[in-house]
C-alpha positions as a Python dict, from the first residue, in 0.01 Angstrom:
ca = {
    (1, 'M'): (0, 0, 0),
    (2, 'R'): (-74, 111, -357),
    (3, 'K'): (37, -229, -492),
    (4, 'S'): (-200, -415, -260),
    (5, 'L'): (-489, -185, -358),
    (6, 'V'): (-423, -246, -728),
    (7, 'L'): (-392, -620, -663),
    (8, 'S'): (-721, -620, -468),
    (9, 'I'): (-898, -438, -750),
    (10, 'L'): (-760, -684, -1005),
    (11, 'V'): (-875, -980, -795),
    (12, 'M'): (-1223, -827, -763),
    (13, 'L'): (-1243, -762, -1137),
    (14, 'A'): (-1135, -1118, -1211),
    (15, 'A'): (-1402, -1249, -973),
    (16, 'L'): (-1668, -1029, -1134),
    (17, 'L'): (-1564, -1150, -1478),
    (18, 'M'): (-1591, -1513, -1366),
    (19, 'V'): (-1937, -1452, -1221),
    (20, 'A'): (-2049, -1275, -1539),
    (21, 'E'): (-1921, -1561, -1755),
    (22, 'A'): (-2112, -1807, -1536),
    (23, 'G'): (-2431, -1625, -1632),
    (24, 'C'): (-2507, -1475, -1293),
    (25, 'F'): (-2551, -1130, -1449),
    (26, 'S'): (-2775, -1262, -1725),
    (27, 'D'): (-3098, -1078, -1793),
    (28, 'A'): (-3258, -1401, -1911),
    (29, 'E'): (-3438, -1465, -1584),
    (30, 'G'): (-3595, -1118, -1585),
    (31, 'Y'): (-3708, -1159, -1946),
    (32, 'M'): (-3855, -1500, -1859),
    (33, 'E'): (-4049, -1355, -1566),
    (34, 'R'): (-4186, -1072, -1781),
    (35, 'G'): (-4275, -1319, -2055),
    (36, 'D'): (-4456, -1541, -1805),
    (37, 'A'): (-4654, -1246, -1668),
    (38, 'L'): (-4750, -1132, -2018),
    (39, 'A'): (-4850, -1486, -2114),
    (40, 'E'): (-5069, -1508, -1805),
    (41, 'E'): (-5245, -1189, -1921),
    (42, 'G'): (-5296, -1335, -2270),
    (43, 'R'): (-5053, -1087, -2427),
    (44, 'Y'): (-4885, -1351, -2641),
    (45, 'E'): (-4705, -1128, -2891),
    (46, 'E'): (-4538, -934, -2611),
    (47, 'A'): (-4455, -1257, -2429),
    (48, 'I'): (-4291, -1389, -2747),
    (49, 'E'): (-4075, -1076, -2756),
    (50, 'E'): (-3968, -1123, -2393),
    (51, 'Y'): (-3886, -1491, -2445),
    (52, 'G'): (-3691, -1390, -2755),
    (53, 'K'): (-3489, -1149, -2542),
    (54, 'A'): (-3425, -1428, -2290),
    (55, 'I'): (-3300, -1646, -2576),
    (56, 'K'): (-3070, -1369, -2699),
    (57, 'S'): (-2939, -1334, -2346),
    (58, 'D'): (-2889, -1710, -2301),
    (59, 'R'): (-2909, -1918, -2619),
    (60, 'K'): (-2897, -2241, -2417),
    (61, 'L'): (-3207, -2167, -2207),
    (62, 'A'): (-3438, -2451, -2311),
    (63, 'S'): (-3730, -2319, -2104),
    (64, 'A'): (-3731, -1993, -2304),
    (65, 'Y'): (-3772, -2191, -2626),
    (66, 'L'): (-4046, -2403, -2468),
    (67, 'N'): (-4237, -2099, -2342),
    (68, 'R'): (-4200, -1909, -2668),
    (69, 'G'): (-4314, -2220, -2854),
    (70, 'T'): (-4622, -2233, -2635),
    (71, 'M'): (-4703, -1873, -2722),
    (72, 'Y'): (-4665, -1955, -3091),
    (73, 'Y'): (-4894, -2255, -3040),
    (74, 'K'): (-5158, -2037, -2873),
    (75, 'Q'): (-5145, -1808, -3178),
    (76, 'N'): (-5179, -2110, -3407),
    (77, 'D'): (-4826, -2061, -3547),
    (78, 'L'): (-4760, -2433, -3538),
    (79, 'E'): (-4439, -2410, -3743),
    (80, 'G'): (-4292, -2161, -3498),
    (81, 'A'): (-4408, -2372, -3205),
    (82, 'A'): (-4259, -2692, -3348),
    (83, 'A'): (-3927, -2521, -3419),
    (84, 'D'): (-3903, -2393, -3063),
    (85, 'Y'): (-4008, -2725, -2906),
    (86, 'N'): (-3747, -2902, -3119),
    (87, 'R'): (-3480, -2653, -3012),
    (88, 'A'): (-3574, -2700, -2646),
    (89, 'M'): (-3533, -3077, -2689),
    (90, 'D'): (-3201, -3030, -2869),
    (91, 'L'): (-3075, -2828, -2573),
    (92, 'D'): (-3223, -3062, -2312),
    (93, 'P'): (-3303, -3411, -2444),
    (94, 'D'): (-3462, -3498, -2108),
    (95, 'Y'): (-3711, -3211, -2113),
    (96, 'A'): (-4038, -3401, -2067),
    (97, 'E'): (-4255, -3090, -2104),
    (98, 'A'): (-4108, -3015, -2447),
    (99, 'Y'): (-4199, -3364, -2572),
    (100, 'Y'): (-4544, -3327, -2418),
    (101, 'N'): (-4607, -2990, -2585),
    (102, 'R'): (-4489, -3116, -2922),
    (103, 'G'): (-4719, -3414, -2871),
    (104, 'L'): (-5011, -3175, -2824),
    (105, 'L'): (-4912, -3002, -3144),
    (106, 'Y'): (-4902, -3331, -3335),
    (107, 'F'): (-5239, -3427, -3190),
    (108, 'K'): (-5384, -3096, -3306),
    (109, 'I'): (-5280, -3168, -3665),
    (110, 'F'): (-5406, -3528, -3645),
    (111, 'E'): (-5063, -3692, -3646),
    (112, 'H'): (-5164, -3932, -3371),
    (113, 'D'): (-4871, -4171, -3401),
    (114, 'K'): (-4621, -3887, -3362),
    (115, 'A'): (-4826, -3746, -3075),
    (116, 'L'): (-4829, -4085, -2903),
    (117, 'A'): (-4451, -4119, -2947),
    (118, 'D'): (-4397, -3780, -2784),
    (119, 'F'): (-4639, -3854, -2499),
    (120, 'D'): (-4458, -4188, -2447),
    (121, 'K'): (-4124, -4007, -2429),
    (122, 'A'): (-4261, -3748, -2183),
    (123, 'I'): (-4397, -4027, -1961),
    (124, 'N'): (-4071, -4224, -1979),
    (125, 'L'): (-3884, -3911, -1870),
    (126, 'D'): (-4137, -3823, -1599),
    (127, 'P'): (-4355, -4117, -1489),
    (128, 'A'): (-4566, -3884, -1272),
    (129, 'F'): (-4658, -3654, -1564),
    (130, 'A'): (-5036, -3682, -1522),
    (131, 'A'): (-5127, -3452, -1814),
    (132, 'A'): (-4920, -3670, -2047),
    (133, 'Y'): (-5121, -3977, -1943),
    (134, 'C'): (-5447, -3790, -2002),
    (135, 'S'): (-5336, -3661, -2339),
    (136, 'R'): (-5206, -3999, -2447),
    (137, 'G'): (-5534, -4153, -2331),
    (138, 'Y'): (-5727, -3902, -2538),
    (139, 'A'): (-5510, -3978, -2842),
    (140, 'Y'): (-5568, -4351, -2796),
    (141, 'L'): (-5941, -4289, -2764),
    (142, 'D'): (-5936, -4084, -3084),
    (143, 'K'): (-5768, -4380, -3258),
    (144, 'G'): (-6030, -4619, -3122),
    (145, 'E'): (-5792, -4793, -2880),
    (146, 'T'): (-6024, -4776, -2581),
    (147, 'G'): (-5840, -5028, -2365),
    (148, 'K'): (-5519, -4824, -2379),
    (149, 'A'): (-5716, -4503, -2333),
    (150, 'R'): (-5887, -4640, -2022),
    (151, 'S'): (-5553, -4748, -1876),
    (152, 'D'): (-5402, -4403, -1932),
    (153, 'F'): (-5700, -4218, -1782),
    (154, 'Q'): (-5677, -4445, -1476),
    (155, 'K'): (-5303, -4377, -1447),
    (156, 'C'): (-5370, -4004, -1480),
    (157, 'I'): (-5609, -4021, -1184),
    (158, 'E'): (-5354, -4221, -986),
    (159, 'V'): (-5066, -3974, -1028),
    (160, 'S'): (-5249, -3643, -1067),
    (161, 'Q'): (-5210, -3363, -813),
    (162, 'D'): (-5452, -3143, -1010),
    (163, 'P'): (-5821, -3178, -917),
    (164, 'E'): (-5937, -3047, -1256),
    (165, 'L'): (-5722, -3295, -1446),
    (166, 'T'): (-5842, -3575, -1218),
    (167, 'R'): (-6205, -3476, -1283),
    (168, 'F'): (-6137, -3470, -1657),
    (169, 'A'): (-5993, -3824, -1649),
    (170, 'E'): (-6282, -3947, -1433),
    (171, 'D'): (-6532, -3791, -1675),
    (172, 'M'): (-6356, -3953, -1970),
    (173, 'L'): (-6375, -4293, -1802),
    (174, 'Q'): (-6740, -4242, -1717),
    (175, 'N'): (-6820, -4136, -2074),
    (176, 'M'): (-6640, -4443, -2205),
    (177, 'G'): (-6873, -4664, -2001),
    (178, 'N'): (-6803, -5028, -2066),
    (179, 'E'): (-6638, -4982, -2406),
    (180, 'G'): (-6315, -5158, -2497),
}
């Protein structure tokens, strides 16, 4: 009887250890949720801290790097943002949103060719990424490539599920008139 009890306890401990190693007891998800809530409230510094805790809890959590990078971006810490977007892409080379966000960063600092390359990559990874079409269209427009801009704004309208984004693309097309 005592042997079977000890054996049962050992089996349960082994199972718990396996679950813990699989990350099921990770606090990362809780930190991410708190970071998201703080970000929604505009409390970026605190959100950065929570995303940092998520990263410490799970160093391979690409979304934590992306979200922290976005908080850095909102605070105009573009170096911090770029580093986190790059890390997110290192961890998940197919992370369309990371390429998109880095593209926005490049656009902000007037590196249009790099921005366009990142928007292209985001679209190749996710052909229904409406915001990437709009942003790429805006970058093309800024470079004077109105034909490509028009095409991207039209594609944005076609794939968008977001009424505000659709309205933005429609407005851009209307403002372009018969250019290009």
